[in-house]
C-alpha positions in Angstrom: -0.1 -0.3 0.0 1.5 3.4 -0.8 2.4 5.9 1.6 -0.2 8.9 1.0 1.3 12.4 1.8 -0.1 15.5 1.6 2.3 18.7 0.6 2.1 22.5 2.4 4.1 25.1 0.9 3.7 28.5 0.2 5.9 28.1 -3.5 3.7 26.3 -5.8 6.8 25.5 -8.2 8.6 23.8 -5.6 5.7 22.1 -4.3 4.6 21.0 -7.5 8.3 20.0 -7.7 8.5 18.0 -5.0 5.1 16.5 -6.3 6.4 14.8 -8.9 9.4 13.3 -7.3 7.6 11.9 -4.4 5.0 10.7 -7.1 8.1 8.8 -9.2 8.7 6.5 -6.1 6.8 3.4 -6.5 5.8 3.0 -2.9 4.7 7.0 -2.8 1.4 8.9 -3.8 0.9 12.6 -3.2 -3.3 13.2 -2.4 -3.4 16.7 -1.9 -1.5 20.4 -1.2 -2.0 23.6 0.1 0.2 27.0 0.6 -2.3 28.5 3.1 -2.0 27.1 6.8 -5.8 27.7 7.7 -7.3 26.2 4.4 -4.3 23.3 4.3 -5.3 22.6 7.9 -8.8 21.9 6.9 -7.9 20.0 3.4 -5.3 17.7 5.8 -8.2 16.8 8.1 -10.1 15.9 5.6 -7.8 14.1 3.4 -6.6 12.1 6.6 -2.8 11.3 4.4 -0.1 9.2 6.3 2.4 11.8 5.9 2.2 15.3 6.0 5.3 17.7 4.6 5.2 20.8 5.5 7.2 24.3 5.5 7.6 26.4 8.2 7.0 29.8 7.0 3.6 29.5 5.5 0.9 32.2 4.3 -1.2 33.1 7.1 0.7 31.1 10.0 3.8 28.7 10.0 3.8 25.6 9.8 5.0 24.5 13.6 1.1 25.8 13.9 -0.2 23.8 11.9 1.6 20.7 13.2 -0.3 21.5 16.5 -3.4 22.1 15.3 -3.7 18.8 13.0 -2.3 16.6 16.1 -4.9 17.7 18.0 -7.4 16.7 16.0 -5.9 13.6 14.6 -2.6 12.5 16.2 -2.2 9.6 13.6 -1.1 12.3 10.9 2.5 12.3 10.6 4.3 15.1 10.0 8.1 16.0 8.0 9.5 19.6 7.8 11.1 20.3 4.4 12.1 23.9 4.9 15.2 26.6 4.5 15.4 27.4 7.8 18.9 26.3 10.1 17.7 22.5 11.6 20.1 23.5 14.8 17.7 26.1 15.5 14.1 24.5 14.4 14.4 20.8 15.0 13.9 20.6 18.5 10.4 22.7 18.4 9.1 21.1 15.3 9.9 17.9 17.2 8.2 18.9 20.5 5.5 19.9 18.4 4.9 17.0 17.1 6.8 16.3 13.5 9.0 13.1 13.2 11.5 14.7 11.0 13.4 17.8 9.6 14.6 18.1 6.2 16.9 21.2 5.0 15.7 22.5 1.2 19.3 22.2 0.6 19.9 18.4 1.5 19.5 16.1 -1.8 16.5 14.9 -3.0 17.0 11.7 -1.6 17.1 13.0 2.0 13.2 13.6 2.0 12.1 10.0 0.4 14.8 8.6 3.1 13.2 10.4 5.9 9.6 9.5 4.7 10.1 6.2 4.6 11.7 6.1 8.1 8.5 8.5 9.4 6.3 5.8 8.1 8.0 2.7 10.0 8.0 5.7 13.4 11.1 6.6 13.4 12.6 10.2 14.1 14.4 11.2 11.5 16.9 14.6 11.6 20.5 15.1 10.4 23.4 13.0 11.9 24.8 16.5 13.7 21.5 17.4 15.0 20.8 13.3 16.5 24.7 13.5 18.0 23.9 16.5 19.5 20.5 15.6 21.6 22.5 12.2 22.0 25.1 13.5 24.0 22.8 16.1 26.1 21.0 12.9 27.1 24.3 10.8 27.6 25.2 13.6 30.1 22.3 13.4 31.7 21.1 17.1 30.7 17.2 17.8 29.5 17.0 18.0 26.3 15.7 22.2 26.9 16.1 25.1 24.7 18.6 27.0 26.6 19.4 29.9 24.5 18.6 33.0 24.5 15.7 33.2 22.4 14.0 30.1 24.2 10.9 32.3 25.6 10.4 33.3 21.8 7.4 32.1 20.3 7.8 30.7 17.2 6.9 33.1 14.6 9.4 36.0 16.9 12.1 33.8 15.9 10.9 33.7 12.5 10.9 37.4 12.6 14.5 37.5 14.7 16.2 35.5 11.9 14.8 37.5 9.0 15.5 40.7 10.8 19.1 39.4 11.7 19.9 38.1 7.5 18.8 41.9 6.8 15.4 41.9 5.5 13.5 45.1 5.7 10.3 45.7 7.5 8.0 45.5 4.5 9.2 42.6 3.3 9.3 40.8 6.1 5.8 41.6 5.8 5.6 40.7 2.3 7.3 37.4 3.0 4.9 36.1 6.1 1.6 37.3 4.6 0.7 39.8 7.5 0.9 43.6 7.5 4.2 45.5 8.4 1.9 46.4 12.0 2.1 43.0 12.9 5.6 42.9 12.4 6.2 46.0 14.6 4.2 44.2 16.9 6.6 41.1 17.1 9.8 43.4 16.8 8.3 44.7 20.2 7.6 41.5 21.7 11.1 40.4 20.8 12.9 44.0 22.5 11.0 43.2 25.5 11.6 39.1 25.5 15.5 39.7 25.1 16.0 42.5 27.4 17.2 44.8 24.2 15.7 48.6 24.5 16.1 50.2 20.5 15.8 48.7 17.0 19.6 49.3 16.4 20.4 46.5 19.5 17.9 44.5 18.2 19.4 44.4 14.7 23.1 43.7 16.2 21.5 40.9 18.9 19.3 39.1 15.2 22.8 39.8 13.3 25.0 38.0 15.7 22.1 35.4 16.5 21.9 34.5 12.7 25.8 34.9 11.8 26.8 32.4 14.9 23.9 30.1 14.2 25.4 29.6 10.3 29.2 29.1 11.4 29.1 27.4 14.6 26.3 24.7 13.8 24.1 25.8 16.5 22.7 28.7 18.1 24.6 30.0 20.5 24.7 33.0 22.4 25.0 36.4 21.0 27.7 38.7 22.9 26.6 41.6 22.0 28.2 45.1 23.0 25.1 46.8 23.6 26.4 50.2 23.7 29.0 49.8 20.5 29.4 48.6 17.4 29.8 44.2 15.7 33.3 43.9 15.4 33.1 41.0 12.9 32.9 42.9 9.3 30.4 40.4 7.8 28.0 41.2 10.8 28.5 44.6 11.1 28.2 44.8 7.2 24.5 43.3 7.9 24.2 45.3 10.5 24.3 48.2 8.6 22.1 47.3 6.1 19.6 46.0 7.8 19.7 49.8 9.5 19.4 51.7 6.6 16.3 49.6 5.5 14.5 49.8 8.8 15.0 54.0 8.4 13.6 53.8 4.9 10.8 51.5 6.7 10.4 53.8 9.3 10.3 51.5 12.4 7.8 51.7 15.6 10.1 53.6 17.6 11.1 56.4 14.4 7.1 56.4 13.1 6.2 57.4 17.1 9.0 60.3 17.3 7.6 61.7 13.5 4.0 61.5 15.1 4.6 63.4 18.1 6.5 65.9 16.5 4.3 69.3 16.0 2.9 70.4 12.3 5.1 73.5 12.4 8.3 71.8 13.5 7.7 68.8 11.2 7.2 71.6 8.3 10.0 73.2 8.7 12.4 70.0 8.8 13.1 69.7 5.1 12.0 66.6 3.4 8.7 65.1 4.8 8.1 61.8 6.3 11.8 61.0 6.3 14.3 60.0 9.5 15.9 63.6 10.2 19.4 61.7 9.7 18.3 61.4 5.9 16.7 64.6 5.2 19.5 66.6 3.0 19.0 70.7 2.4 19.3 71.0 -0.8 19.9 74.5 -2.4 21.0 75.8 -6.2 24.1 76.6 -5.1 25.2 73.9 -2.8 29.1 73.3 -2.7 30.6 71.1 -1.0 34.3 71.6 0.6 36.8 68.7 0.4 38.1 67.7 3.9 41.5 68.6 5.4 44.5 66.7 4.0 45.0 64.0 6.4 41.1 63.9 7.3 39.2 61.2 5.6 35.7 62.0 4.9 32.8 60.1 7.0 29.6 59.3 6.6 27.5 59.2 9.2 25.1 56.1 9.7 21.6 56.8 11.2 
């Protein structure tokens, strides 16, 4: 009897390609597809597949919430998470939600097929690296708890944090997550509160270091951010400057609030309306820029 599989992913081409790949296997058949969380949840409960292959980022909600919602109604349906997000960060979260395996989209196609067959047999499937980390902690008598600084973040907040650390501006985060800009700003406010960060700049620094260490160490580590200073690593600093510039253009919640509180008369006299003060330029018909004195390099101020 073939393994009946339901695919949930918000990228149509990827979803169709995966369906073709799985249907080519003699022991598998795709019985349904979905891209929006709420609709897919209803279709899964109706069609009752053996295994659901789901991404983390979906329209309307995320894949982890979908797993929880489906398994609350039907615990017989098994889940494999197939995502671009770092396994070392998300694997334990999806296993706790009820999934049986995690495969990254960067892995070979055979890894997904192998994972589906293992899950069908009742086995967990994660990479050797993550499995080794979990076994080592268990052998040392440690509970498999996430003791990282982001442990208290919700799944959606962690998703937003990773996007911020990757230099994605607020408006693009909203577009990717299929939510409003206001919702993203709310997530940013919650992140600052839970991570004990006072400003948007500190949040960006933390997020950049978090993503950078996750990529290079192979797992989450406590970001040693100097909150009053600059990030030392060139890559992290470049990403922070890019993110800061994007956030200035997008007008984050803190900047929006300060602009909203500015008296109309003062706002009208400030030059370009609606732009952050650091980005305003006073233009005249005969503006001249004097060269800096010899030996003193011209430094660009970053808002």
